[in-house]
C-alpha positions in Angstrom: -57.9 -58.9 24.5 -58.9 -58.6 20.7 -61.4 -59.5 18.7 -60.9 -60.7 14.9 -63.3 -60.8 11.9 -62.2 -61.6 8.5 -63.8 -60.9 5.2 -63.1 -61.6 1.8 -63.2 -65.0 0.9 -65.7 -66.4 -2.1 -65.9 -69.1 -5.2 -63.4 -68.4 -7.4 -61.8 -69.9 -10.0 -58.1 -72.3 -10.2 -55.3 -69.6 -11.1 -57.6 -66.8 -10.0 -57.0 -64.6 -6.5 -58.7 -63.1 -4.1 -57.7 -61.2 -1.1 -58.3 -62.0 2.4 -58.3 -59.4 5.3 -59.1 -59.2 8.9 -59.9 -56.6 10.7 -58.8 -56.0 14.5 -60.4 -54.3 17.7 -58.5 -52.5 20.8 -55.6 -50.3 20.2 -53.0 -52.0 20.8 -53.0 -54.5 17.5 -49.5 -53.3 16.7 -48.1 -55.5 19.6 -50.0 -58.8 18.4 -48.0 -61.4 16.1 -50.9 -62.1 13.4 -51.4 -65.4 11.7 -53.8 -66.9 8.7 -54.1 -71.1 9.1 -57.1 -73.1 7.5 -58.7 -76.0 7.2 -60.4 -78.0 5.1 -63.4 -80.6 5.7 -62.1 -83.6 6.9 -58.0 -82.5 8.0 -56.9 -80.6 10.9 -56.8 -76.3 10.6 -53.6 -75.7 9.4 -50.8 -73.0 9.1 -50.8 -70.7 5.8 -48.8 -67.3 7.3 -47.7 -65.2 9.7 -46.4 -61.7 10.6 -44.4 -60.4 12.8 -45.7 -56.9 15.5 -43.8 -54.8 12.4 -44.5 -56.5 9.9 -41.2 -56.5 8.9 -40.7 -60.5 8.1 -43.3 -63.0 7.1 -43.6 -66.6 6.8 -45.2 -68.9 5.0 -45.7 -72.7 4.9 -44.7 -74.4 2.1 -47.5 -75.2 0.1 -48.2 -71.5 -0.5 -44.8 -69.6 -1.1 -44.5 -67.6 -4.2 -48.1 -67.7 -4.5 -50.4 -66.4 -1.2 -48.0 -62.6 0.7 -49.3 -61.6 4.0 -49.0 -58.1 5.4 -50.9 -55.4 7.7 -51.2 -52.5 8.0 -50.6 -51.2 12.2 -52.7 -48.4 11.7 -55.6 -49.5 9.9 -55.7 -52.4 12.9 -55.5 -55.2 9.9 -54.2 -57.9 9.1 -54.0 -58.9 5.2 -53.8 -62.1 2.8 -53.2 -61.9 -0.9 -54.1 -65.1 -2.5 -53.0 -65.7 -6.0 -52.9 -68.5 -8.4 -55.4 -70.3 -6.1 -55.9 -74.2 -6.4 -58.5 -76.4 -5.3 -56.9 -77.7 -2.4 -56.8 -73.9 -1.4 -60.4 -74.3 -0.7 -60.7 -74.1 3.5 -62.2 -72.1 5.6 -59.3 -69.5 6.7 -59.2 -68.0 9.9 -57.5 -64.5 11.0 -55.3 -65.7 14.9 -54.0 -63.3 16.8 -51.0 -64.8 19.2 -50.9 -63.8 23.4 -50.4 -60.0 23.7 -46.5 -59.1 23.7 -45.4 -62.2 22.4 -43.0 -61.6 19.4 -41.8 -65.0 18.4 -43.4 -66.6 15.5 -44.9 -70.1 15.3 -47.1 -72.2 12.9 -49.3 -74.1 15.8 -52.1 -73.4 16.4 -52.0 -74.1 19.8 -49.5 -70.9 19.5 -52.5 -68.9 18.8 -54.7 -67.2 21.4 -57.8 -65.0 19.1 -59.7 -66.5 16.4 -62.4 -65.4 14.0 -64.8 -66.6 12.3 -63.3 -67.5 9.1 -63.9 -67.2 6.3 -64.9 -69.7 3.0 -62.8 -70.2 0.0 -64.1 -72.2 -2.4 -61.7 -73.2 -5.6 -63.0 -75.0 -8.4 -61.5 -76.1 -11.4 
């Protein structure tokens, strides 16, 4: 089992940047496919980005391609989301998530992730 804690959210103006971090507990972090999701008020939780266990491959939602970058450091048990050129529509609670231990395939649905952090608020003002 892995526990996830997000940090780095806040208030930023449109066009600005933020870097979210997710710290994971345990000694098997490198065995988890990791993802970031977000949920805006009144909307369903949606996929943002994911990264394979090795970090060699990443996947982004179309809405954030070219602006957001996911990365991980298995030695530090962390996964980050660098967010540039932020827009008001990026405003949401951002969640870090982990697929089941040992899962290899990256998926973009919430049902594919077993472990979730508590979320961190990102607000982008216009």
